[in-house]
C-alpha positions in Angstrom: 116.3 81.7 79.3 113.9 82.2 82.2 114.2 80.2 85.3 110.7 81.1 86.4 108.1 78.6 87.3 104.5 78.4 86.0 102.0 81.1 86.8 99.9 78.7 89.0 103.0 78.2 91.2 103.3 81.9 91.9 99.6 82.5 92.3 99.6 79.9 95.1 102.4 81.6 97.1 101.3 83.6 100.2 102.7 87.0 99.2 102.3 89.4 102.2 99.8 92.2 101.5 100.2 95.6 103.1 96.8 97.2 103.8 96.5 100.9 104.6 93.4 102.9 105.3 93.0 106.4 103.8 91.7 108.4 106.7 90.6 111.3 104.4 88.1 109.4 102.2 87.7 106.0 104.0 89.0 103.9 101.1 91.7 101.2 101.6 95.0 100.9 99.8 96.7 97.5 99.3 100.1 96.6 97.9 102.4 93.6 97.7 105.8 95.0 98.6 107.7 92.0 97.0 106.2 92.8 93.6 107.2 96.4 92.8 104.3 98.5 91.5 101.7 95.8 92.4 99.0 97.8 94.2 95.3 98.6 94.2 92.6 100.1 96.3 89.0 99.5 97.3 86.1 100.8 99.3 86.6 98.2 102.0 89.6 96.1 103.2 88.1 93.0 101.5 87.6 94.8 98.2 91.2 96.2 98.3 92.6 92.7 98.9 90.5 91.2 96.1 91.7 94.0 93.8 95.3 93.6 94.7 95.1 89.9 94.1 93.8 90.6 90.6 96.7 93.0 90.1 99.1 90.3 91.4 97.9 87.9 88.7 98.4 90.5 86.0 101.8 91.5 87.5 102.9 87.9 87.4 101.7 87.3 83.9 103.6 90.2 82.6 106.8 89.3 84.5 106.6 85.7 83.0 106.1 87.1 79.5 109.0 89.5 79.9 111.1 86.7 81.6 111.7 89.0 84.6 112.9 87.5 87.8 109.9 87.0 90.2 110.7 87.2 93.9 109.2 84.6 96.2 108.0 85.3 99.8 110.1 83.8 102.6 108.5 80.8 104.4 106.4 81.8 107.4 108.7 80.0 109.8 111.7 82.1 108.6 109.7 85.3 109.1 108.6 84.3 112.6 112.1 83.3 113.6 113.3 87.0 113.2 
């Protein structure tokens, strides 16, 4: 039995996004390291972030359907204390 919370809970969490420019073609690559395989790209940083947020929603939906464990980001104060 899954101990996961509802989709809305995970969608509201502030998952860190890694944003990387592609210097060869000018596009942007975005990924959410805590969600393995959750990545996308875009012509601009904003587009890449929008696209990876769509990918995040799909990633979370599949994880919930499969009853996979879904990692949660650490609270910001814990990250800043490092």
